[in-house]
FIMI-994061 format. One record per atom (N, C-alpha, C): atom name; x, y, z; residue number from 1. Coordinates in nm, 2 decimals. Example, Ala and Ser with C-alpha at 12.3 -4.5 7.8 and 13.67 -1.06 7.14 Angstrom:
// residues 2
N:1.32:-0.57:0.78:1;
CA:1.23:-0.45:0.78:1;
C:1.32:-0.33:0.78:1;
N:1.28:-0.22:0.71:2;
CA:1.37:-0.11:0.71:2;
C:1.29:0.00:0.79:2;
END
This chain:
// residues 113
N:-14.93:-6.97:-6.87:1;
CA:-14.99:-7.10:-6.90:1;
C:-15.14:-7.09:-6.92:1;
N:-15.20:-7.03:-6.82:2;
CA:-15.34:-7.00:-6.83:2;
C:-15.43:-7.12:-6.82:2;
N:-15.55:-7.12:-6.88:3;
CA:-15.64:-7.23:-6.86:3;
C:-15.61:-7.35:-6.94:3;
N:-15.54:-7.33:-7.05:4;
CA:-15.50:-7.44:-7.14:4;
C:-15.41:-7.54:-7.06:4;
N:-15.32:-7.49:-6.98:5;
CA:-15.24:-7.58:-6.90:5;
C:-15.32:-7.65:-6.79:5;
N:-15.41:-7.59:-6.74:6;
CA:-15.50:-7.66:-6.63:6;
C:-15.58:-7.76:-6.70:6;
N:-15.64:-7.74:-6.81:7;
CA:-15.72:-7.83:-6.88:7;
C:-15.64:-7.96:-6.91:7;
N:-15.52:-7.94:-6.96:8;
CA:-15.44:-8.05:-7.00:8;
C:-15.41:-8.14:-6.88:8;
N:-15.38:-8.08:-6.76:9;
CA:-15.35:-8.17:-6.64:9;
C:-15.48:-8.24:-6.60:9;
N:-15.59:-8.17:-6.61:10;
CA:-15.72:-8.23:-6.57:10;
C:-15.75:-8.35:-6.67:10;
N:-15.72:-8.33:-6.80:11;
CA:-15.74:-8.44:-6.89:11;
C:-15.64:-8.56:-6.86:11;
N:-15.52:-8.52:-6.83:12;
CA:-15.42:-8.63:-6.80:12;
C:-15.46:-8.70:-6.67:12;
N:-15.51:-8.63:-6.57:13;
CA:-15.56:-8.70:-6.45:13;
C:-15.68:-8.79:-6.48:13;
N:-15.77:-8.74:-6.56:14;
CA:-15.89:-8.83:-6.59:14;
C:-15.85:-8.95:-6.67:14;
N:-15.75:-8.93:-6.76:15;
CA:-15.70:-9.04:-6.84:15;
C:-15.63:-9.14:-6.75:15;
N:-15.55:-9.10:-6.66:16;
CA:-15.48:-9.19:-6.56:16;
C:-15.58:-9.26:-6.48:16;
N:-15.69:-9.20:-6.43:17;
CA:-15.79:-9.26:-6.35:17;
C:-15.86:-9.37:-6.44:17;
N:-15.90:-9.34:-6.56:18;
CA:-15.96:-9.44:-6.65:18;
C:-15.87:-9.56:-6.68:18;
N:-15.74:-9.53:-6.69:19;
CA:-15.64:-9.63:-6.71:19;
C:-15.63:-9.73:-6.59:19;
N:-15.63:-9.67:-6.47:20;
CA:-15.63:-9.75:-6.35:20;
C:-15.76:-9.83:-6.33:20;
N:-15.87:-9.77:-6.37:21;
CA:-16.00:-9.85:-6.35:21;
C:-16.00:-9.96:-6.45:21;
N:-15.95:-9.95:-6.57:22;
CA:-15.95:-10.05:-6.67:22;
C:-15.85:-10.17:-6.63:22;
N:-15.76:-10.14:-6.54:23;
CA:-15.67:-10.25:-6.49:23;
C:-15.72:-10.31:-6.36:23;
N:-15.84:-10.30:-6.32:24;
CA:-15.89:-10.36:-6.20:24;
C:-15.90:-10.51:-6.22:24;
N:-15.89:-10.58:-6.11:25;
CA:-15.89:-10.73:-6.12:25;
C:-16.02:-10.78:-6.19:25;
N:-16.13:-10.73:-6.16:26;
CA:-16.25:-10.78:-6.21:26;
C:-16.27:-10.75:-6.36:26;
N:-16.19:-10.67:-6.42:27;
CA:-16.20:-10.64:-6.56:27;
C:-16.14:-10.76:-6.64:27;
N:-16.06:-10.84:-6.58:28;
CA:-16.01:-10.96:-6.64:28;
C:-16.11:-11.07:-6.63:28;
N:-16.16:-11.13:-6.74:29;
CA:-16.27:-11.23:-6.73:29;
C:-16.23:-11.35:-6.65:29;
N:-16.11:-11.39:-6.65:30;
CA:-16.07:-11.51:-6.58:30;
C:-16.08:-11.49:-6.43:30;
N:-16.04:-11.37:-6.39:31;
CA:-16.04:-11.34:-6.24:31;
C:-16.19:-11.32:-6.20:31;
N:-16.27:-11.26:-6.29:32;
CA:-16.41:-11.24:-6.26:32;
C:-16.48:-11.37:-6.24:32;
N:-16.45:-11.47:-6.33:33;
CA:-16.51:-11.60:-6.32:33;
C:-16.47:-11.67:-6.20:33;
N:-16.34:-11.66:-6.16:34;
CA:-16.29:-11.73:-6.04:34;
C:-16.35:-11.67:-5.92:34;
N:-16.37:-11.53:-5.92:35;
CA:-16.43:-11.47:-5.80:35;
C:-16.58:-11.51:-5.79:35;
N:-16.65:-11.52:-5.90:36;
CA:-16.79:-11.56:-5.90:36;
C:-16.80:-11.71:-5.85:36;
N:-16.71:-11.79:-5.90:37;
CA:-16.71:-11.93:-5.85:37;
C:-16.68:-11.94:-5.70:37;
N:-16.59:-11.87:-5.65:38;
CA:-16.55:-11.87:-5.51:38;
C:-16.67:-11.82:-5.43:38;
N:-16.74:-11.72:-5.47:39;
CA:-16.86:-11.67:-5.40:39;
C:-16.97:-11.78:-5.40:39;
N:-16.99:-11.84:-5.52:40;
CA:-17.09:-11.95:-5.53:40;
C:-17.06:-12.06:-5.44:40;
N:-16.93:-12.10:-5.44:41;
CA:-16.89:-12.21:-5.35:41;
C:-16.91:-12.18:-5.21:41;
N:-16.88:-12.06:-5.17:42;
CA:-16.90:-12.02:-5.03:42;
C:-17.04:-12.02:-4.99:42;
N:-17.13:-11.97:-5.07:43;
CA:-17.27:-11.97:-5.05:43;
C:-17.32:-12.11:-5.04:43;
N:-17.28:-12.20:-5.13:44;
CA:-17.32:-12.34:-5.13:44;
C:-17.28:-12.41:-5.00:44;
N:-17.16:-12.38:-4.96:45;
CA:-17.11:-12.44:-4.84:45;
C:-17.19:-12.40:-4.72:45;
N:-17.23:-12.27:-4.71:46;
CA:-17.31:-12.22:-4.60:46;
C:-17.44:-12.29:-4.60:46;
N:-17.51:-12.30:-4.72:47;
CA:-17.64:-12.36:-4.73:47;
C:-17.63:-12.51:-4.69:47;
N:-17.53:-12.58:-4.74:48;
CA:-17.51:-12.72:-4.71:48;
C:-17.49:-12.74:-4.56:48;
N:-17.41:-12.66:-4.50:49;
CA:-17.38:-12.67:-4.36:49;
C:-17.51:-12.64:-4.27:49;
N:-17.59:-12.54:-4.32:50;
CA:-17.71:-12.51:-4.25:50;
C:-17.81:-12.63:-4.26:50;
N:-17.82:-12.68:-4.38:51;
CA:-17.92:-12.80:-4.39:51;
C:-17.87:-12.92:-4.31:51;
N:-17.74:-12.94:-4.31:52;
CA:-17.69:-13.05:-4.24:52;
C:-17.71:-13.04:-4.09:52;
N:-17.70:-12.92:-4.03:53;
CA:-17.71:-12.90:-3.89:53;
C:-17.86:-12.88:-3.85:53;
N:-17.95:-12.86:-3.95:54;
CA:-18.09:-12.84:-3.92:54;
C:-18.18:-12.94:-3.99:54;
N:-18.14:-13.07:-3.97:55;
CA:-18.22:-13.17:-4.04:55;
C:-18.37:-13.17:-3.99:55;
N:-18.39:-13.13:-3.86:56;
CA:-18.53:-13.13:-3.81:56;
C:-18.61:-13.02:-3.88:56;
N:-18.55:-12.93:-3.95:57;
CA:-18.63:-12.83:-4.02:57;
C:-18.71:-12.89:-4.13:57;
N:-18.66:-13.00:-4.19:58;
CA:-18.73:-13.07:-4.29:58;
C:-18.84:-13.15:-4.22:58;
N:-18.82:-13.20:-4.11:59;
CA:-18.92:-13.27:-4.03:59;
C:-18.91:-13.42:-4.04:59;
N:-18.91:-13.48:-3.93:60;
CA:-18.91:-13.63:-3.93:60;
C:-19.03:-13.69:-3.99:60;
N:-19.15:-13.62:-3.97:61;
CA:-19.27:-13.67:-4.03:61;
C:-19.27:-13.67:-4.18:61;
N:-19.22:-13.56:-4.24:62;
CA:-19.21:-13.55:-4.39:62;
C:-19.11:-13.66:-4.44:62;
N:-19.00:-13.67:-4.37:63;
CA:-18.90:-13.76:-4.42:63;
C:-18.95:-13.91:-4.41:63;
N:-19.02:-13.94:-4.30:64;
CA:-19.08:-14.07:-4.28:64;
C:-19.18:-14.10:-4.40:64;
N:-19.26:-14.01:-4.44:65;
CA:-19.35:-14.04:-4.55:65;
C:-19.28:-14.05:-4.68:65;
N:-19.17:-13.97:-4.70:66;
CA:-19.09:-13.99:-4.82:66;
C:-19.03:-14.13:-4.82:66;
N:-18.98:-14.18:-4.71:67;
CA:-18.92:-14.31:-4.71:67;
C:-19.02:-14.42:-4.73:67;
N:-19.14:-14.40:-4.67:68;
CA:-19.25:-14.50:-4.68:68;
C:-19.30:-14.50:-4.83:68;
N:-19.31:-14.38:-4.89:69;
CA:-19.36:-14.37:-5.03:69;
C:-19.26:-14.44:-5.12:69;
N:-19.13:-14.44:-5.09:70;
CA:-19.03:-14.50:-5.18:70;
C:-19.03:-14.65:-5.16:70;
N:-19.10:-14.71:-5.06:71;
CA:-19.10:-14.85:-5.03:71;
C:-18.97:-14.90:-4.97:71;
N:-18.90:-14.81:-4.91:72;
CA:-18.77:-14.84:-4.84:72;
C:-18.78:-14.93:-4.72:72;
N:-18.89:-14.92:-4.65:73;
CA:-18.91:-15.00:-4.53:73;
C:-19.05:-15.07:-4.54:73;
N:-19.07:-15.18:-4.46:74;
CA:-19.20:-15.24:-4.46:74;
C:-19.27:-15.24:-4.33:74;
N:-19.20:-15.18:-4.23:75;
CA:-19.27:-15.16:-4.09:75;
C:-19.23:-15.03:-4.04:75;
N:-19.31:-14.98:-3.95:76;
CA:-19.29:-14.85:-3.88:76;
C:-19.16:-14.86:-3.80:76;
N:-19.14:-14.97:-3.73:77;
CA:-19.02:-14.98:-3.65:77;
C:-18.89:-14.97:-3.73:77;
N:-18.89:-15.03:-3.84:78;
CA:-18.77:-15.02:-3.93:78;
C:-18.75:-14.88:-3.98:78;
N:-18.86:-14.82:-4.01:79;
CA:-18.86:-14.68:-4.05:79;
C:-18.81:-14.59:-3.94:79;
N:-18.85:-14.61:-3.82:80;
CA:-18.80:-14.53:-3.71:80;
C:-18.65:-14.54:-3.69:80;
N:-18.60:-14.67:-3.70:81;
CA:-18.46:-14.69:-3.69:81;
C:-18.38:-14.62:-3.80:81;
N:-18.43:-14.62:-3.92:82;
CA:-18.36:-14.55:-4.03:82;
C:-18.37:-14.40:-4.01:82;
N:-18.48:-14.35:-3.96:83;
CA:-18.48:-14.21:-3.94:83;
C:-18.38:-14.17:-3.83:83;
N:-18.37:-14.25:-3.73:84;
CA:-18.27:-14.22:-3.62:84;
C:-18.13:-14.23:-3.68:84;
N:-18.10:-14.32:-3.77:85;
CA:-17.97:-14.34:-3.83:85;
C:-17.94:-14.21:-3.91:85;
N:-18.04:-14.15:-3.98:86;
CA:-18.01:-14.03:-4.06:86;
C:-18.01:-13.90:-3.98:86;
N:-18.03:-13.91:-3.85:87;
CA:-18.02:-13.80:-3.76:87;
C:-18.16:-13.73:-3.73:87;
N:-18.27:-13.79:-3.78:88;
CA:-18.40:-13.74:-3.75:88;
C:-18.45:-13.79:-3.61:88;
N:-18.54:-13.72:-3.56:89;
CA:-18.60:-13.77:-3.43:89;
C:-18.73:-13.84:-3.46:89;
N:-18.74:-13.97:-3.42:90;
CA:-18.86:-14.04:-3.45:90;
C:-18.97:-14.01:-3.35:90;
N:-18.95:-13.91:-3.26:91;
CA:-19.05:-13.88:-3.16:91;
C:-19.18:-13.83:-3.22:91;
N:-19.18:-13.78:-3.35:92;
CA:-19.30:-13.73:-3.41:92;
C:-19.39:-13.84:-3.46:92;
N:-19.33:-13.96:-3.46:93;
CA:-19.41:-14.08:-3.51:93;
C:-19.47:-14.16:-3.39:93;
N:-19.56:-14.09:-3.33:94;
CA:-19.63:-14.16:-3.21:94;
C:-19.78:-14.14:-3.24:94;
N:-19.86:-14.22:-3.17:95;
CA:-20.00:-14.21:-3.17:95;
C:-20.06:-14.22:-3.31:95;
N:-20.15:-14.12:-3.34:96;
CA:-20.22:-14.13:-3.47:96;
C:-20.13:-14.12:-3.59:96;
N:-20.02:-14.05:-3.58:97;
CA:-19.92:-14.04:-3.69:97;
C:-19.86:-14.18:-3.72:97;
N:-19.83:-14.25:-3.61:98;
CA:-19.78:-14.38:-3.63:98;
C:-19.88:-14.48:-3.69:98;
N:-20.00:-14.46:-3.66:99;
CA:-20.11:-14.55:-3.71:99;
C:-20.13:-14.52:-3.86:99;
N:-20.13:-14.39:-3.90:100;
CA:-20.15:-14.35:-4.04:100;
C:-20.03:-14.39:-4.12:100;
N:-19.91:-14.38:-4.06:101;
CA:-19.79:-14.42:-4.13:101;
C:-19.79:-14.57:-4.16:101;
N:-19.83:-14.64:-4.06:102;
CA:-19.84:-14.79:-4.08:102;
C:-19.94:-14.83:-4.19:102;
N:-20.05:-14.76:-4.20:103;
CA:-20.15:-14.78:-4.31:103;
C:-20.09:-14.75:-4.44:103;
N:-20.02:-14.64:-4.44:104;
CA:-19.95:-14.59:-4.57:104;
C:-19.85:-14.69:-4.61:104;
N:-19.77:-14.74:-4.52:105;
CA:-19.66:-14.84:-4.56:105;
C:-19.73:-14.97:-4.61:105;
N:-19.84:-15.01:-4.55:106;
CA:-19.91:-15.13:-4.60:106;
C:-19.97:-15.11:-4.74:106;
N:-20.02:-14.99:-4.77:107;
CA:-20.07:-14.96:-4.90:107;
C:-19.96:-14.96:-5.00:107;
N:-19.85:-14.90:-4.97:108;
CA:-19.74:-14.90:-5.06:108;
C:-19.69:-15.04:-5.09:108;
N:-19.68:-15.12:-4.99:109;
CA:-19.63:-15.26:-5.00:109;
C:-19.73:-15.34:-5.09:109;
N:-19.86:-15.32:-5.07:110;
CA:-19.96:-15.39:-5.15:110;
C:-19.95:-15.35:-5.30:110;
N:-19.92:-15.22:-5.33:111;
CA:-19.90:-15.18:-5.47:111;
C:-19.78:-15.24:-5.53:111;
N:-19.68:-15.26:-5.45:112;
CA:-19.55:-15.31:-5.50:112;
C:-19.56:-15.45:-5.55:112;
N:-19.65:-15.53:-5.49:113;
CA:-19.66:-15.67:-5.53:113;
C:-19.78:-15.70:-5.61:113;
END
């Protein structure tokens, strides 16, 4: 048989490997899209869960100014209640911050009318 027989089996083996690789799941576009979608969904769920559990990472102070800027409330006390309802801690809104926020709310209310 000699080397010709060995080359043929090597060629057959490589062809079989190429055939197996071409039949992988990810070579099918539908399966690849479903896999990418599932991975995206999982990553999105993790991010959403992290943000939901770490609302304080955004900061009560930043959220308070966003709410005041939108004109959603007309007093600091109402704003503090809404923050607490959303899961934020109104503890950051004390002292000078509370005074500045009150002035900001008044300015927003004046522009609205």
